[in-house]
C-alpha positions in Angstrom: -22.0 -6.5 -32.1 -25.2 -5.1 -30.9 -25.7 -1.5 -30.3 -27.5 -0.6 -27.2 -28.2 2.8 -27.5 -28.7 5.1 -30.7 -28.6 8.8 -30.8 -26.3 12.0 -31.7 -23.0 14.1 -30.6 -23.8 17.9 -29.9 -20.7 19.2 -31.1 -21.3 23.0 -31.4 -23.5 23.5 -34.4 -22.9 19.9 -35.7 -24.8 17.0 -35.0 -23.4 13.3 -35.5 -26.2 10.5 -35.6 -24.3 7.7 -33.7 -24.3 4.0 -32.3 -23.6 3.1 -28.9 -22.0 -0.5 -28.0 -20.3 -2.2 -25.4 -16.6 -1.6 -25.3 -15.8 -4.7 -22.6 -17.1 -8.5 -22.3 -16.5 -10.1 -19.1 -13.6 -13.0 -19.4 -14.9 -14.4 -15.9 -17.1 -18.1 -17.1 -19.9 -18.1 -16.3 -20.7 -20.8 -13.5 -24.1 -22.2 -12.2 -25.0 -22.9 -8.7 -26.1 -26.7 -8.1 -27.0 -28.6 -5.6 -24.4 -31.2 -3.9 -26.8 -34.0 -3.8 -28.4 -34.3 -7.4 -26.5 -31.4 -9.4 -30.3 -29.6 -9.5 -29.7 -25.7 -10.4 -30.4 -23.6 -7.0 -32.7 -21.0 -7.3 -33.8 -17.3 -5.1 -36.9 -16.7 -3.8 -37.9 -14.0 -1.5 -38.9 -14.2 1.9 -40.8 -12.0 4.4 -38.4 -11.6 6.9 -41.1 -11.7 9.9 -43.2 -14.4 8.4 -41.1 -16.8 7.2 -43.2 -16.9 3.7 -42.7 -16.8 0.0 -44.0 -13.2 -1.4 -45.1 -13.1 -4.7 -42.9 -10.5 -6.6 -46.3 -8.5 -7.2 -46.7 -8.1 -4.0 -42.7 -6.3 -3.4 -42.4 -2.5 -2.9 -40.0 -0.5 -2.4 -39.4 2.4 0.7 -36.2 4.2 1.6 -36.0 3.8 5.5 -35.5 7.6 8.0 -35.2 7.0 11.7 -36.8 3.7 11.8 -39.9 4.2 9.5 -40.0 3.3 5.9 -40.8 6.0 3.4 -42.9 3.8 0.8 -42.1 4.5 -2.9 -44.8 4.8 -5.8 -44.3 4.4 -10.0 -45.3 7.9 -9.8 -42.4 8.9 -7.5 -39.4 7.2 -9.6 -41.0 8.3 -12.8 -40.4 12.4 -11.0 -37.0 11.2 -10.4 -36.0 10.2 -14.0 -34.0 12.2 -16.1 -34.8 13.8 -18.5 -34.9 11.5 -21.7 -33.0 12.6 -24.6 -31.3 11.1 -27.7 -28.2 13.9 -27.7 -24.7 13.3 -26.2 -23.6 17.0 -25.3 -20.2 18.4 -25.5 -20.4 20.6 -22.4 -16.6 21.7 -22.7 -13.1 20.3 -23.1 -10.4 19.1 -20.7 -7.1 17.7 -20.5 -7.2 13.8 -19.7 -4.8 14.0 -17.3 -7.0 16.1 -14.8 -9.6 13.6 -14.7 -8.2 10.8 -11.5 -8.8 6.8 -12.5 -11.0 6.4 -9.8 -13.5 8.4 -11.7 -13.3 6.2 -14.5 -16.4 3.6 -14.9 -17.4 2.4 -18.4 -16.4 2.4 -21.5 -18.5 2.3 -24.8 -17.7 2.7 -28.6 -19.2 4.8 -30.9 -19.9 4.4 -34.2 -21.3 7.0 -36.7 -24.5 6.7 -38.3 -25.4 6.5 -42.0 -24.1 10.3 -43.5 -21.9 11.3 -40.7 -18.9 9.7 -41.4 -17.2 12.9 -41.9 -18.0 14.9 -39.6 -17.4 11.9 -37.0 -13.9 12.0 -38.4 -13.7 15.5 -37.6 -14.2 15.3 -33.7 -12.0 12.4 -33.7 -9.2 13.7 -35.0 -9.1 17.2 -33.4 -9.6 15.5 -30.7 -6.6 13.6 -30.8 -5.0 16.4 -32.3 -5.9 18.7 -29.3 -4.8 16.1 -26.5 -8.1 16.9 -24.7 -11.3 15.2 -24.0 -15.1 16.1 -24.4 -17.4 16.2 -21.0 -20.4 15.2 -22.1 -24.0 13.9 -20.1 -26.5 11.6 -21.5 -29.4 9.5 -20.8 -29.2 5.6 -20.4 -32.3 3.6 -19.1 -33.6 6.1 -17.7 -30.8 7.1 -15.8 -28.5 10.2 -16.2 -24.8 9.8 -16.7 -21.3 11.7 -17.0 -19.1 10.6 -19.5 -16.3 12.0 -21.6 -15.5 11.5 -25.0 -12.0 10.6 -26.4 -10.2 9.0 -29.3 -9.2 5.4 -29.5 -7.4 4.2 -31.6 -9.7 5.4 -35.2 -13.1 4.8 -33.0 -14.4 7.3 -30.2 -15.0 5.7 -27.1 -17.1 7.3 -25.1 -16.4 6.4 -21.2 -18.7 6.7 -18.1 -17.3 8.2 -15.2 -18.7 8.8 -11.6 -19.9 11.9 -9.9 -17.9 13.1 -7.0 -20.4 11.8 -4.4 -20.3 8.5 -5.6 -16.0 8.2 -4.5 -16.1 7.5 -0.4 -13.5 9.7 1.3 -10.6 8.4 1.9 -10.0 10.6 5.2 -10.9 7.6 7.8 -8.1 5.9 6.7 -4.8 5.5 8.3 -2.1 6.7 6.0 1.4 8.1 6.6 1.4 12.0 6.2 3.0 13.3 3.0 6.8 13.5 2.1 8.6 12.1 5.1 11.4 9.9 4.0 14.4 11.4 3.4 16.4 12.8 0.2 18.7 9.6 -0.1 15.7 7.4 -0.2 13.6 9.3 -2.8 16.5 9.4 -5.1 16.8 5.6 -4.6 13.3 4.7 -5.1 13.0 7.1 -7.7 16.3 5.2 -9.3 14.3 1.8 -8.6 11.3 2.9 -10.6 13.3 4.3 -13.6 15.2 1.1 -13.7 11.4 -0.9 -13.4 10.4 1.6 -16.2 9.2 -0.3 -19.4 6.8 0.7 -22.0 3.3 -0.7 -21.2 2.1 -3.6 -23.5 -1.9 -4.0 -22.8 -1.5 -7.2 -25.0 1.3 -9.1 -22.6 -0.8 -9.6 -19.6 -3.7 -12.5 -19.6 -6.2 -13.7 -17.7 -4.3 -16.9 -16.5 -6.9 -17.5 -13.8 -9.6 -17.9 -16.1 -7.7 -19.8 -18.7 -6.7 -22.4 -15.9 -9.8 -22.8 -14.6 -10.9 -23.7 -18.2 -8.6 -26.0 -18.6 -9.1 -28.4 -15.7 -12.6 -28.0 -16.7 -12.2 -29.5 -20.0 -10.0 -31.4 -18.3 -12.0 -32.8 -15.0 -15.0 -33.7 -18.3 -12.7 -36.7 -20.0 -12.0 -37.6 -16.1 -8.8 -36.3 -15.4 -8.0 -35.1 -11.9 -6.1 -31.6 -11.7 -2.8 -31.2 -10.1 -3.2 -30.0 -6.4 -1.1 -26.5 -6.8 1.8 -26.0 -4.7 1.2 -23.8 -1.9 3.2 -20.8 -1.3 4.1 -19.2 2.1 3.9 -15.9 2.5 6.1 -14.2 5.2 6.0 -10.6 6.4 9.1 -9.0 6.6 8.8 -5.6 8.5 12.2 -3.4 8.1 12.7 0.5 8.6 16.1 0.4 6.8 14.2 1.2 3.4 17.6 2.2 2.1 19.4 -1.7 2.6 15.4 -2.8 0.9 15.8 -0.2 -2.2 19.8 -1.0 -2.3 18.5 -4.8 -2.6 16.1 -4.1 -5.3 17.9 -2.2 -7.6 21.0 -4.8 -6.7 18.4 -7.8 -7.6 17.4 -5.9 -10.8 20.7 -5.9 -12.4 21.7 -9.2 -11.7 18.2 -10.7 -13.5 19.4 -7.7 -16.5 22.6 -9.8 -16.7 
C-alpha cells in the first residue's frame, strides 16, 4: 500500500508520527463506455449551453447562483476558504462509540506508526480498546477539513472520517408511522422472531456475488460462450393488517428450517 498522507496524532502531550492509508477498495469492475458501432472509447466534452460550442478548460470559471444571478469565484476566494493546512490529527475528546450513529460514518483509513513511534502508537491503540471509547478529531486532507474518529480495529488504529451534522438530510419530510403504535403481543412476537434469527456477525460469510458472476460472464464471453439467461423472479406484494398471523407464520417457518 502507498500512503496518501503523513502527519502525527496529538494525544495530550504525546505526539505520534503516522502514515495514512486508504482502508478500503472497490470490488466493482472498471468498465469502459464504448460506441456500439466500432467499440471506440466514449469521451466527454464541455459545451456552452447557449451556443452549443465546445468550451476550452482554461475558459471555464466557477460560480454560485443566488436569486437567478451568478456570483463568480476566483482562486483567491477558494484560498481564503481553505482549511488551515496542518499535519496534526488533534484528539479533541473521547466519547462512547455507541453515541455516534452509523449514518455519520463515511470513509475509513489505516494509520501506521512512523519510525520511533511504535510504543506510543501501541499505548493509544490499547488504551482505546480497554476504555471502549473513540477519539474525536479533525484533520485536513486535500485542503478540506474533515471530522473523524480514531478507534482500534484488530491491531491497527483506524481513522474513520465522519459527516458533519448539516450533511445528513432531515427525515421529517418522509411519511413515516408514529413510534410505538403496535400492541404488546405483537411487539413480544417480533422480539421473539429477532431473537430466533440472531447470530454472531461474520463479515467473511458475505461476498460480492454480483461482481464475481459478472467477471465469470466476461471470461466466458471472451472464449465465445454465451451466458445463460437468468430466471426472472416475480415479486408479489401482499398487504395484510394481521401482523400477529404473519409473525407466527415467520416463527414457524424458521422452526421448520432449523429442524
